[in-house]
N, C-alpha and C positions, 0 to 999 in steps of 0.2 A: 171864872171860866178861862179867860185868857187876858193878855194885855192889849188886845185889840180894842179900839174905841167902840162905843155903843152902836155906831152907824154900820159896823160890819159884823155885829153879833146877830144870831138868828132872832127873828121876831117871835111874837107870842104864837103858840100852837093852839089849834082847836082843842077843846076839852077831850081828854082821853089819850092824847098823843104825848109821848115823852119829849122833853127838850134834849136835843142832841147837839154836839159840836158841829160847826159847818163842815160840809164836804170839801169846800174850797173857800179860802179867805185871802183876799188881797188887801194889804194895808200900806197905803202911801207908796205904791209901786211906780217907779219911773224908769224909763229906758230911752236912750238916744243912740243914733247911728251917724256919726260924723256930721252933726248938724243939730237942728232944734229937736227937742224931745218928741218921740213918737207917742209915748204915754207919760203923763206927768201927774203924780200924786193920785193914782187910781186906787180907790178903796171900795170893796163890796164883798159880800159873802153869798154862798149858795148853800142852803140848808138841805138835809136829806129829803128827797122827794120833791124838791123844788126845781123848776125849770127857768132858765134865763135865756134870753135871745140877744145875740150880738148883731146889731143892725146899724149900718152906716155906709157912706160912700167909700169908694176905693181910696186906700192910702191913709185911713184914720187909725189903724192899729188893731183891727179885729184879729188878723192872723198872728200878729205879734203877741197879743194877749193869750191866745191859745198855745203858742209856742212857749210862753213863759209858764203856763199852767202845766204843760207836760214835760217841762225840764229841758227843752231844746235850747232855750235862751235863759240867761240869768239876769235879773234886774240890776240896774245901776244903783238903785236905792229902794228901800222898802222890804217888806216880807211877804212871802207867799206860803201858806200852810194848806196842805191837802190831806184830807182824812185825819184831821187832828194833829 
């Protein structure tokens, strides 16, 4: 399917559903702004029809993660694939 580790591949689907590439896949993504990393080695995927929640206190990187996903920021390291 891809060169992403199994931890960011879509999981098993209920019977009758096709296995599809992830809608979004982050693989070892890191980014820093003049200091310690905001995100370090973040890996996850979101399969079609799946919902994920970003939850955490202020300043932990939730908005940075979304800006990386929509292309407003580029990661210092790692890969981000959207829609295959």
